[in-house]
Phi, psi and omega in degrees: 000115186290141177084002179287159179300337181277343183247110180292159178296146180292135181284159174254167176301321180298319178296316179296315179302318180297323180288337182273352181303130176090347179281140177298150181301334183271007179291124178295148179246132177231164175237129173269109184268122177294129183263355176211165185291341181278345182075023181267347179229132181231155172232128181275129179234138178286140173280122185244000179184171179202154175105185185267352179135166182300133176077004181267129179270111183291352179270358178296147183306327182300335182266357180301125179083359180275157173289148177260118185280137166251144182251123178257139179263184176255156175293140175282149177306134180090352177291158177295137178290116182257011178280158178209160177212164180118174184285345182286159177287161177297164180304137180282129181250356179296124182256031176071029181283128180259131178300147176253171179301330180292338184274355186258019183295000000 
């Protein structure tokens, strides 16, 4: 149910871009997927792709106002379990990186 207190508003590209300021280009990106409606259990998935598909120009008029897709993969067998549950927030990965003047373009 959209707009409920348990479901945060969907982010925009601008919000995501603002959160990425200052992070090195080689920083891995993951998505914490809520596994239940209460948001008490999450599973971390690596982002393995983005966009509408190979050779598709996202600036074409047909995509105006459309959501921009990120593709999340599954953990490979033997990978470290990155899922978590409980009322606490997921592990903090911010390593104290401060934005530079180059990041505010």
